[in-house]
BAFI-3210 file (N, C-alpha, C; in Angstrom, 3 decimals, decimal comma, padded with zeros to 6 digits):
// residues 108
n [1|2|3|4|5|6|7|8|9|10|11|12|13|14|15|16|17|18|19|20|21|22|23|24|25|26|27|28|29|30|31|32|33|34|35|36|37|38|39|40|41|42|43|44|45|46|47|48|49|50|51|52|53|54|55|56|57|58|59|60|61|62|63|64|65|66|67|68|69|70|71|72|73|74|75|76|77|78|79|80|81|82|83|84|85|86|87|88|89|90|91|92|93|94|95|96|97|98|99|100|101|102|103|104|105|106|107|108]
n.u [018,449|018,345|020,357|018,847|017,779|018,388|015,969|014,167|012,837|013,784|015,315|018,586|020,002|022,569|023,739|021,628|018,644|015,608|012,197|010,911|008,608|005,427|005,281|002,968|001,301|-000,572|000,554|-000,871|-001,986|000,339|001,441|-000,540|-000,446|002,198|002,065|000,231|001,780|003,960|002,596|001,586|003,991|004,968|002,987|003,498|005,965|005,180|003,359|005,010|006,708|004,881|004,182|001,864|000,380|-001,847|-002,359|000,079|000,006|-002,129|-001,064|001,168|-000,133|-001,283|001,032|001,884|-000,283|-000,063|002,496|001,959|000,081|001,733|003,200|005,488|005,484|003,914|002,214|004,187|004,522|005,100|004,594|005,863|006,640|009,072|011,193|010,950|013,257|013,273|014,670|016,945|020,492|022,375|024,554|023,891|022,090|020,660|021,361|023,905|026,210|025,673|025,639|028,252|029,684|028,617|029,556|032,300|032,431|031,555|033,660|035,606]
n.v [-009,788|-007,237|-004,192|-001,109|002,092|005,192|006,635|004,660|004,002|002,445|-000,723|-002,080|-003,883|-005,549|-003,077|-001,672|000,230|-000,754|-000,359|-000,260|-002,130|-000,767|001,040|001,430|-000,726|-003,241|-006,032|-008,339|-007,612|-007,264|-009,844|-011,343|-010,198|-010,807|-013,590|-013,942|-012,879|-014,696|-017,051|-016,299|-015,920|-018,544|-019,641|-018,285|-019,430|-022,128|-021,817|-020,855|-023,054|-024,881|-023,676|-022,120|-019,472|-017,895|-018,513|-017,669|-014,887|-014,194|-014,914|-013,223|-010,773|-011,006|-011,044|-008,419|-007,005|-007,729|-006,682|-003,965|-003,584|-003,949|-001,689|-001,584|-001,170|001,034|004,076|006,130|005,550|007,470|010,892|013,337|014,448|013,676|012,346|009,168|006,621|004,002|001,017|002,252|002,529|002,849|004,589|006,601|008,265|010,424|008,996|008,089|009,090|008,365|005,559|005,048|005,857|003,970|001,578|001,969|001,978|-000,591|-002,046|-001,753]
n.w [020,535|018,160|017,884|018,912|017,840|019,621|019,859|019,650|017,323|015,274|014,467|014,063|011,540|010,128|009,442|008,389|008,716|010,162|010,573|013,824|015,885|016,728|019,722|021,175|021,076|022,724|024,692|024,014|021,532|019,999|020,159|018,845|016,248|015,508|015,498|013,400|011,333|011,229|010,546|008,042|006,655|006,629|005,020|002,635|001,943|001,550|-000,569|-002,592|-002,893|-003,920|-006,232|-006,368|-007,382|-006,709|-003,998|-003,012|-003,507|-001,828|000,685|000,805|000,905|003,417|004,985|004,548|005,684|008,395|008,988|008,602|010,615|012,820|012,571|011,122|008,456|006,067|007,096|009,286|012,822|014,682|015,732|015,390|013,018|011,981|009,417|007,646|007,833|007,148|005,981|005,056|004,695|007,583|007,719|006,011|007,185|009,769|012,018|011,813|013,200|015,867|015,520|014,685|016,986|018,741|017,643|018,020|020,842|021,362|020,426|022,307]
ca.u [017,711|019,244|020,448|017,737|018,181|018,031|014,564|013,429|012,045|014,370|016,337|019,683|020,378|023,609|023,960|020,431|017,556|014,295|011,261|010,563|007,192|004,785|005,342|001,654|000,538|-000,591|001,263|-001,727|-002,071|001,610|001,558|-001,449|000,071|003,409|001,606|-000,322|002,905|004,704|001,735|001,555|005,300|005,006|002,098|004,226|006,948|004,488|002,781|006,124|007,123|003,881|003,937|000,477|000,475|-002,979|-002,092|001,235|-000,455|-002,927|-000,169|001,967|-001,033|-001,413|002,294|001,842|-001,269|000,504|003,588|001,327|-000,496|002,840|003,808|006,763|005,237|002,828|002,503|004,987|003,716|005,431|003,784|006,605|006,980|010,394|011,110|011,103|014,493|013,143|015,437|018,133|021,748|022,471|025,568|023,296|020,979|021,100|021,799|025,261|027,169|025,338|026,046|029,718|030,066|028,225|030,495|033,581|032,333|031,421|034,985|036,501]
ca.v [-008,621|-006,323|-002,851|-000,204|003,492|005,816|007,050|003,392|003,927|001,472|-001,685|-002,065|-005,224|-005,484|-001,699|-001,114|000,544|-001,362|000,259|-001,084|-002,307|000,339|000,836|001,581|-001,974|-004,058|-007,298|-009,301|-007,188|-007,564|-011,296|-011,789|-009,778|-011,588|-014,940|-013,843|-012,670|-015,948|-017,977|-015,845|-016,207|-019,989|-019,870|-017,826|-020,466|-023,298|-021,465|-020,792|-024,442|-025,575|-022,835|-021,651|-018,008|-017,294|-018,670|-016,823|-013,493|-014,058|-014,975|-011,984|-009,704|-011,171|-010,575|-006,959|-006,535|-007,891|-005,716|-002,649|-003,564|-003,796|-000,375|-001,757|-000,676|002,004|005,357|006,045|005,558|008,636|012,042|014,601|014,889|013,195|011,481|007,730|006,094|002,559|000,329|003,014|002,195|003,762|005,629|007,645|008,846|011,176|008,072|007,638|009,421|007,482|004,201|005,015|005,870|002,689|000,562|002,210|001,554|-002,064|-002,616|-001,612]
ca.w [020,079|017,450|018,471|018,638|017,879|020,901|019,877|019,610|016,094|014,345|014,854|013,095|011,107|009,095|009,052|007,773|009,642|009,932|011,504|014,980|016,178|017,450|021,172|021,802|020,999|023,935|024,522|023,297|020,134|019,361|020,068|017,786|014,949|015,213|015,148|012,048|010,436|011,076|009,810|006,649|006,052|006,341|003,879|001,441|001,624|001,006|-001,868|-003,547|-003,150|-004,734|-007,417|-006,334|-007,437|-006,003|-002,565|-002,696|-003,453|-000,614|001,844|000,821|001,365|004,870|005,563|004,508|006,662|009,742|009,130|008,767|011,959|013,766|012,365|010,433|007,102|006,008|007,734|010,507|014,042|015,510|015,314|015,454|011,676|011,569|008,233|007,807|007,265|007,031|004,943|004,678|005,346|008,706|007,509|005,179|007,949|010,944|013,061|011,484|014,264|016,999|015,181|014,706|018,391|019,342|017,156|018,698|022,239|021,375|020,127|023,481]
c.u [018,684|019,296|019,263|018,236|017,719|016,568|013,608|012,520|012,521|015,217|017,390|020,082|021,338|023,757|022,775|019,369|016,275|013,354|010,869|009,039|006,664|004,818|003,988|000,790|000,559|000,165|000,429|-001,890|-000,802|001,769|000,680|-000,951|001,326|003,022|001,024|000,781|003,656|003,899|001,707|002,888|005,454|004,148|002,730|005,194|006,277|003,904|003,857|006,574|006,162|003,512|002,483|000,480|-000,659|-002,762|-000,920|000,814|-001,268|-002,032|000,678|001,122|-001,224|-000,130|002,267|000,874|-000,724|001,616|003,030|000,709|000,557|003,503|005,120|006,689|004,109|003,215|003,323|004,083|004,064|004,749|004,535|007,063|008,341|010,249|011,334|012,373|014,466|013,883|016,659|019,362|022,008|023,489|025,046|022,136|021,528|021,569|023,255|026,250|026,926|025,854|027,559|030,237|029,770|029,196|031,858|033,539|032,195|032,764|035,919|036,373]
c.v [-007,673|-004,960|-001,986|001,229|004,120|006,256|005,865|003,251|002,828|000,460|-001,636|-003,514|-005,079|-004,066|-001,018|-000,883|-000,147|-000,803|-000,736|-001,170|-001,122|000,074|000,926|000,325|-002,685|-005,351|-008,300|-008,910|-007,556|-009,065|-011,838|-011,424|-010,551|-013,016|-014,960|-013,683|-013,971|-016,980|-017,601|-016,112|-017,697|-020,304|-019,384|-018,915|-021,683|-023,004|-021,391|-022,205|-025,175|-024,797|-022,382|-020,126|-017,322|-017,355|-017,785|-015,364|-013,243|-014,025|-013,713|-010,796|-009,790|-010,780|-009,058|-006,400|-006,637|-006,878|-004,305|-002,524|-003,364|-002,422|-000,420|-001,354|000,337|003,303|005,166|006,133|006,715|009,869|013,369|015,111|014,444|012,266|010,010|007,279|004,577|002,058|001,112|002,437|003,263|004,879|006,778|008,345|009,688|010,293|007,642|007,900|008,529|006,067|004,060|004,999|004,544|001,588|000,720|001,723|000,039|-002,749|-002,588|-002,762]
c.w [019,367|018,130|018,032|018,749|019,188|020,984|019,758|018,381|015,158|015,086|013,744|012,807|009,929|008,544|008,397|008,851|009,200|010,988|012,607|015,124|016,980|018,958|021,865|021,711|022,350|023,646|023,735|021,830|019,384|019,157|018,944|016,401|014,552|014,826|013,734|011,012|010,179|010,282|008,322|005,955|005,726|005,113|002,574|001,000|000,965|-000,376|-002,942|-003,906|-004,074|-006,001|-007,517|-006,228|-006,683|-004,499|-002,148|-002,569|-002,179|000,627|001,942|001,286|002,881|005,603|005,639|005,556|008,091|009,984|009,306|010,161|013,036|013,660|011,626|008,963|007,176|006,681|009,008|011,724|014,970|014,915|015,316|014,094|011,183|010,363|008,580|007,097|007,163|005,790|004,464|005,374|006,393|008,470|006,651|005,872|009,103|012,103|012,880|012,618|015,484|016,732|015,228|016,146|019,080|018,916|017,841|020,141|022,369|021,141|021,338|024,437]
res [m|p|p|m|t|p|d|r|r|y|i|v|v|k|g|r|l|w|r|a|t|r|p|d|l|s|e|s|e|q|t|g|l|v|a|s|l|m|r|a|r|r|d|v|r|e|a|v|r|s|s|d|k|t|a|e|a|d|a|r|a|r|v|d|a|a|k|r|g|l|g|e|r|g|p|v|w|w|s|d|g|a|p|d|y|n|r|h|m|i|e|n|t|p|y|a|h|w|w|s|d|k|q|d|s|d|d|e]
***
């Protein structure tokens, strides 16, 4: 599991913030959305391999719908008015100090 920011809004992958899944989803909702996401991603791969632009567009739309359902795209799932740093490099966000401290402690 990748590191998660202290407020649990983002995971950190290769120094970049990615919005975490909504914590208010039930286990069954999350499981269903992840299954839909994985199926849609496989369909994207197959459509690209077969050069089927219509199938690719449909599959990409299903990927987007699943990611929005999970809260990883679209409007933020938190309600305190904090900005969204999705896809930002962590050193360019308010999480930079936390990340630096975390990296220092991981090195010890």
